[in-house]
C-alpha positions as CSV (number, residue, x, y, z in Angstrom):
1,M,129.8,133.2,108.6
2,K,126.9,132.5,110.9
3,E,124.1,130.7,109.0
4,T,120.5,131.2,109.9
5,V,118.0,128.7,108.5
6,P,114.3,129.6,108.9
7,D,113.1,126.1,109.5
8,N,114.2,122.5,109.1
9,T,112.3,121.5,106.0
10,L,113.4,119.9,102.7
11,K,112.9,123.3,101.0
12,S,115.3,125.1,103.3
13,L,117.8,122.2,103.0
14,R,117.7,122.6,99.2
15,S,118.3,126.3,99.6
16,V,121.3,125.7,101.9
17,L,122.8,123.1,99.6
18,F,122.6,125.4,96.6
19,R,124.1,128.2,98.6
20,E,126.9,125.8,99.6
21,L,127.5,124.9,95.9
22,T,127.7,128.6,95.1
23,D,130.2,129.2,97.9
24,L,132.3,126.2,96.7
25,R,132.4,127.5,93.1
26,N,133.4,131.0,94.4
27,D,136.2,129.5,96.5
28,E,134.5,130.8,99.7
29,V,134.7,127.4,101.3
30,D,137.2,124.6,101.0
31,A,136.6,121.1,99.6
32,N,136.6,119.5,103.1
33,H,133.8,121.8,104.2
34,A,131.8,120.9,101.0
35,V,132.3,117.1,101.6
36,A,131.2,117.4,105.2
37,V,128.0,119.3,104.2
38,S,127.4,116.8,101.5
39,K,127.6,113.8,103.9
40,I,125.3,115.4,106.5
41,S,122.8,116.4,103.8
42,S,122.8,112.9,102.4
43,Q,121.9,111.5,105.9
44,I,119.2,114.1,106.3
45,I,117.7,113.2,102.9
46,S,117.9,109.5,103.7
47,S,116.0,110.0,106.9
48,Y,113.3,111.9,105.1
49,A,113.1,109.1,102.6
50,V,112.6,106.6,105.4
51,E,110.0,108.8,107.0
52,I,108.1,109.2,103.8
53,S,108.2,105.5,103.2
54,A,106.9,104.8,106.7
55,V,104.0,107.2,106.2
56,K,103.1,105.7,102.8
57,T,103.1,102.2,104.5
58,A,101.0,103.5,107.3
59,N,98.5,104.9,104.9
60,D,98.4,101.6,103.0
61,L,97.7,99.7,106.2
62,K,95.0,102.2,107.2
63,E,93.2,101.5,104.0
64,R,93.1,97.8,105.0
65,N,91.3,98.8,108.3
66,L,93.9,97.2,110.5
67,T,93.3,98.3,114.1
68,Y,96.9,99.4,114.8
69,A,97.3,101.4,111.6
70,A,95.8,104.5,113.1
71,N,98.6,104.6,115.7
72,I,101.2,104.2,113.0
73,A,99.7,107.0,111.0
74,N,100.4,109.4,113.9
75,I,104.1,109.6,112.8
76,L,103.2,112.3,110.2
77,T,105.1,115.5,110.5
78,T,104.1,118.8,108.8
79,D,107.1,118.6,106.5
80,I,106.3,115.1,105.4
81,T,102.7,115.9,104.9
82,T,103.6,118.8,102.6
83,T,106.1,116.6,100.7
84,L,103.5,113.8,100.2
85,E,101.0,116.4,99.0
86,E,103.5,117.8,96.5
87,S,104.3,114.4,95.0
C-alpha cells in the first residue's frame, strides 16, 4: 500500500504510528515491519527532542544578550515553533 503523508510534522508522525499499530493489530503487516517502523520513528522523535533542546538553549542564551545567540536562534523550524508553543 502506498502511503501518503501530508507533511513531515510530529502530528503526522503520530497519525502514521497509530495507523501502523492498527495495521499490526489487524494482521495487515508483519512484526518485522512494525519493528522497522518503530526504530525509524524513535530516531525521528529523538532528532526532534535534540532540536527542541537546542532551540530552548538558544532562547536562554538570547535572554542573556550574548552576541552570537541571535545566530543560534535561526535554527527554528515551523514544526519546532509550533511544538514549543503547544508545550
